[in-house]
N, C-alpha and C positions, 0 to 999 in steps of 0.2 A: 504494500500500500504506500502510495507516495505521501509526502508530508502535506501537500495541498489537500488531499482527500481527508487525511487525518484531522487537519485544522477545520475543514468544513464540517466534519462530524462533531467537533467540539463546540462549534458556534452555538447550537441550541442550549448547551449546558451553560455557557458563559452568558448568553442572553437572559437566562432565567435569573441570574444574579444581578443584572443591571436594573437601574431604576427606569421608570417609563421615559423620562427625559433622555437618559443615556441610550435606550433602545431606539427612540425616535431619531436621535442624532446619528446613531450608527446606521440605521436604515437609510437616512437621507444621504449619507456619504458613501454607501456601498458601491454604487455604480462608478463613482469617481475613483474609488480605490481600485476597482477592476481595470479601468482605463489607465490609471497610473502604472499598474503592474504590466499591462500589455505594452505600453509605451516604453517602459524600461527594458522589457524583453526584446522589443524590436530594435531599440537603440543598440543593445548588446549584440544582436545578430549583425547589424550593419557594421559595428566596430570590429567584430571577429571576421566577418566575411562568410559566415556559415551559421546555420541554426543548430540547436541541440535538441534532440528528441530523446525522450525516455523510452527505454526498451527493457522489458523483463527478460532475464536470461537465467537458465538453470545453472547452478553451481553445485558440483558434487564433492563430497569429502567423506573420509572415513572417521568413525568415532566408536566409542565403546557402547554396546547395547546389551540388553538382557536377552540371552539365548533361551531356547526352549527349556533347557534344564535349569534355568535360573542363573547360569554362569555368564560372566561377561564375555562377549565375543565382539570381534571387529565387524562393523556393518557399514554399508554405504548409505549416506543420507544425501538428499537433494534439497537445496533451498533455492528460492527464486530471489534474485537480486536485481534491483533496478539500476541500470547504467545509462548514462547520458552519452549518446553517440552523435558525431557530427553529421549534418545533412546539408547538401547543396541547396541553395535558394536563389531565386531570381532577385538580384539586388535592386533592380529598378522597381519591382513590385513591392519590395520591402520599404523602399523610400516612399512610394505612394501610400502604402499602408500606414506608415508613420505620420505622414501629412494628414491623412484622414483621421487617425486616432487623436492627433493633437487638436484638430478642428472640433472633433466631438468632445474632447476634454474641456475646451473653452466654453462650449455651450452647457455641458454638464456641470461645470464649476459654478456657473451662474444659477442653474436650477438647484444645485445642492445648497448653495448659500442661502437661497430663499427658503428652502425647506428647513434648514437648520434654524433660521430666524423664527419660522412658524413653531418649531419644536420648543424653542426657548420661550416663546410667548405662551404656548399651551402648557408648558411645564416649568414655571419659574423655579429657580433654586430657592430652597427654604431652609 
């Protein structure tokens, strides 16, 4: 399981501990945070000259296991490990994507700021 998926699974637990004001503000800024992450990833891709894709790969190793008679025996185990592998990308398309994301971020920042002001008005600190 990737870290991103693990964090998404923890969000409901963290949200349960937040005040209504904190939940409102977090909801208002969620799309902006997604755009910021995508912009950072796209800039990193342009800087490197290639993208990174996560791939799950089996990795085998030997370890001690309990045998049928209860004695310890060597046995083969297989784990799945996530690795980041380089992938070729169309750099012109990445530049267009970055420009589109940055334009969307500008609009989203204005929308999020207005939504946060509404949250602050609806749930004043006390």
